[in-house]
Each structure stands twice: as structure tokens, then as C-alpha cells.
N, C-alpha and C positions, 0 to 999 in steps of 0.2 A: 530444547527446541528440535523439531525434526526438519528434514530437508525441504518440506513444503511451507515452512514458515510458521508452523503451529508452535507456539511458545510453551504449550502444556503448563501454563501457569508460572513459568520461570520469569522473574522480574527482569526488566531491561537494565542493562548496564549503562550508566551514564558517567563518562569520565571526560575530563577536559582533553581536547585534542584539536589538531589543526583542521582546516577546511577540507583537506584531502583525506581525512580519516574515514574509515568505514564503521566507526563507532556509532551505534544508534543514539537517538535522542537529540535534543537541541544542541547545537555546537557553539561554543563560546566564540564570539567575535565574528560570526557569520550572519549575514542578513541579506535576504533577497528581496525585501520589501513585500513579502507574502505572508506576513503574520496577520492574524485576525483576532477579534475580541472573543470569539467563541472557542478558542483553544486549538484551532486547526492551523498548522504552519507547514510551509514547504521550504526546505533548504536545498538549494541547487549546488551540488558539489561536483558537477561535471559539465563540460561544454555541450552544446546542442539543445539545451532546454532554456528558453528565454523566460524573462520575468512575466511576460504576458501569458505564456503557456502555464506557468506555475500558478499565476493568479486565477486562471480559468479552472485549473484542477482544484485549487483550494476552495473556490466558491462552490463548486459542485460537491466536493467532499464534505464541506460544511453542511450542505443540505441533506446529504445521506446520513451524516452523524446525527443531525436533528431528528430524522425519521427513526433511526435505530434507537436513539435514547427514549423516544416516546413509546416505542414498541417493547423494549426490554425493561422499561421503568427503572433505569439505572443511568446515572450521570457519567458521561464521558468527559473527564476533566481536561484531557489533552489528547490530541492526535497529531503527532509530528511525523512528517514524511521527509526523509532525506533522500534525494535523488542522486544516485551514484552511477559510475560506469562499471564495466566488467572487472577491471583490476580491483577496485574496492569491494565489489560484491563477491568476487572469488575469495578474497581474504576473509570477509565476514561469514560467508557460507561455510568455509572450513572451520573457522574459529567457533561459531555458535551452533552449527549443525553437524560438524564432523564430515561434511560432504565436499568433495572436490568439485571445482567448476562453479559457474555462475548460476543464478536462479532469478526469477522475476521479482519476488518480494520476500523479505524476512519480517516477521512480526514479533515484537517484544511487548509484554503486558505487565503492568504493575497494578495490583488492586490496592486501593487506599480507602480510608473511611469516606473521603470526599467523592470517590468514584473510580473509574477506570482510566489509567494513563496508558496511552498507546504510542509506541515508537515503531516506525516502519522504515526499512531500507528498500527502496525501489530502484531497479536497474534500468536505466535509460537505454543501454545498448541492447538488452534483451527485448525491451519494448519496441525498439526500432526494428529488430528482426521480425517480431510478431506482427507489427502493424503493416510492414511491407507484404507479408504473407496474406493478411486479412483485408488489405485495401482500406484501412482507416488511419487516422492520423495519430501521431505520437501522444498528443494530449489525452485522447480517448483511451489509449492503451495504458498510460500511466495512471489515469483516473481509475481504470479497472483494477490495477494493482493496489491502489489505495483502498478501494472497496473490498477487494479480496483480503487484504491484511486486516481490515476492520472486521470482516466476517470471522476470520480466525480468532481475533481478539475477544469476540463475544461467544466463542465456543463452537463455531462451525468447523467441520473437518471435511477433507476431500480425498481421503485415502481409500475408502471403499467406493465402489461404483455408485451405489444408491446415494450415499452422502455427497459424493462429487456432483451428481446431478442436482440434488437439492440445494447445495451451496451455490452453484453457479446460476441456478434458476432464481435464487434469492438475490444474488448480485444484479442480475438483469431486471428483476422486479423493481428493486430500489432505483436503479438507473433510469428505468422507464418512468417511474413515479416522479422523478425530478426533471423529466423532460429531455434527457439525453438519449434514451432508448437503449435497447440491448446491445452489449458490446461483446460478451463472451461467445465464442463459437468453438466447438470441439473440432478436431481434424475431420471427422466424418460429416460435419455440417458446413464446412467452409464454402462449399459451392451453393449452399442454400441462401436465399435472400433473408435479410433481417426484417 
């Protein structure tokens, strides 16, 4: 996996760990009440994100997953989002990407006969910093991280300028289609209206 959360096909590592672990995937013994029947779950492993916010994110991410499944004609068996703080994300970023410091989201993908299994680590501290800069709420920024991780999981990349533009346009297209509207803004467009 690279520093931007692209798993490059590497399977997610799922090991038993405690609720403070930065390990991707569903965590044994943790429940935030935000599981769904469609396979989208949100696990809150840091203070500052409430169950209501997690449910809002989950419901909208479910809608995006449904759109993506129809468009790629491939089943997304599971999309698990574990919301962590900077300390946990720094450990995971170093462990899985070899990069020091925190990041917004890390993506882990496993391809199975049944479909795609996606595990995401999303950093609430990074989201808090970004949403303060961009004048929108934490839930919207964390939803963007979920969609961004989903885009990486289905093959999008944002390393080259053209690919970056296309990936983020696709994120905003999907978010607009589900009624949330565009969230992503580059530093050069932060003063622009959405």
C-alpha cells in the first residue's frame, strides 16, 4: 500500500485486537450500533465522533456503495470503516505504508469469489483539521474519506495530476448523486463556492 491509501491489491490484515488498535477490519468486541444489512459498518475507536454521526456517514456510504456496485458490476461484500485518531493512524500509516505521520484514510482490499471486501481506517483528527479549513462539518469530511477509500478500492488513483482530478470529480459526482453535494476542494479552490 502506498501513502495515499492505495492498497495495490494487497489484502487487508484482520487480526484480533482491542478497541484502541489501528488494525483494519471489523474489531472483535466493538460495536457502535452502526452496522447495516448491506455490509457497511462504522467502528468508532476515538472520542469526538458520536453514534448519530457514524450512522449518518454509514447511511450515505451505503448509498454510494450501491451506486458503485451498479456501475462496476461487481459486488462489494463488505465496507468497514474504522474511525481512529492521530495516534492510531500514525502507527498504521507507518506499518502499512512505511510513511511517518498521520493521513486521512488507508484502504485495504481483499478480492474474493463473492466480491470485494474493503476495510478503511479514517482519521477523525485529520478530518477535524480539514473541516475547520473548509467550513463544513466532521461528518461530511469523514464521509468523503469513506468515498475516497472506496474509490481506491475499485482502482482509482490520485498520484498523477490528471488521475487526481478525475478521482475527486468522481467522488463529488457520487456525493452529489446521493444528495450530499460536492465535498472535496483543492487548496486552490477553497475560496470558491460549492
